[in-house]
N, C-alpha and C positions, 0 to 999 in steps of 0.2 A: 108416492104419487106417481101416476103414469106420465112419462115425458112426451108421449105421443099425442097428437090430436085425436079427438074421437073418430073423425074420418079416417085417419091413417091407421089407427088401431083396427078399425072395422075392415079396411082393405087388407091389412096384414093377416087377420083372422080368416078372411074369405079365401086366402091362399092355401089354407091347411086342409089337405083332403084326406079321406079315409081309406082310399083304395090307390094302388100303383104308386106308392110312396117310393122314394129312393131306397130305403132299407128293404122294402118288400122285393123290389125289382132285382136288387143285388143278391138277396137270398134265392130268389127263384133262378137267377143265373148260375149260382153256385150248385143248387140242387140239380139242375139240368146237366151242368158239366160233370157232376159226380154220378150221373146215370139214373137219377131218381125221376119218375114221372108222376105228375101231380094234376090236381084240379084246383081252381081258384074260386073263392067266395061261395061255396055251395051253401044255398039258403036252407036245405033240408037237414043240416047238421047244426046242432046247438052252437050259438055264438058267431055263425058264419065265418069259419076260419079263413085266414088270409091264403093259406096253402093247406091242401088236403092231400094225404098220401093213402089212397084207399088200400093198397096192397099191404101197408104197414099198419093200417087202421089207426093213423096218427094224424091229429089236427095241429097245424102250426100257426101260431099267433105271433106276428111282429109287433112287439109292444114299444111305443115311445116312452123313454125313460121318464119324461116330464109328466105325461098324462097318466101313466099307470104306476108312477111312484117307484121306480127301481131303487130298492134300498141300498144306500151307500154310494150311489151314483151322483157325480157332480151335475149331471143334466136334470136331475129331479129336484132342482131348487124350488122353493116356494116364492111366489110373487109377494111383493111388499105392499101392494095396494089390494083393496077389496078382498081382505083376508077371509072373511066369512064365506064369501061366494066360492072361492077356490077350495076352501076346507071342504065345503059340502060336495063340490064337483069331484075332488080327488076321492072322497070317502065313497061316493056313489059309483065311481069307476072301479075301485077295489072290490066293493060289494057285487058288482055286476061281474067282474072277472071271477070271483069265487063261485057265484051261481052257475056261470057257464061251465067251469070246471067240474062241478058236481053233475051237471046235466050231461056233460061228455062221458064221464065215468059210467053213469047209469046207462047210457046208450052203447057202452062198449068201446068207446074211442080213447086213445091216449092222448095227452095234450102235451105239446112242446112249446115253450115260450122262448122266442128269441128277442132279446133286448136290442133297442136301437144302437147302444154303444158296443155291442158284441160284433156288429157287422163290420166294424173297422178292422178286426183281426181275423181275417179269413182263415188262416192256419188253424187257430183255435176253434173257430166255429165249424170247420171241417171236421175236426176230431169230435166235437160235441155231437154233430149230426150223425156220424157214422157210429159213435158209441150208442146213441139213443135209438138209432133205426136198425140195429141188429135183429 
């Protein structure tokens, strides 16, 4: 059972945005610091990636662990109420992510997914970025 009122839950959910989230901003700051130049939210690339590195033909998505079901992550918990709704929602998100990955490959783009929880360890994230963007 939800412990919040319907109005409070609605207010909380209205504060969740799809662009310029804290993890995205931190990733962009790190990429800029490392010398990578990028574009944001290009609509002409499948999936409208959060960050696009045209020189490396790479699309970067910053996925929230909860919304995109990061396997083995403590942030990818399942809500205890309205279980069927959430199950459908998560399944659809995973299916959409897979379709976007196929479209990107077909268009000649590489995909890099950065999970919300990975942003906390900048040294590890730096190594991952450098390794994948060689």
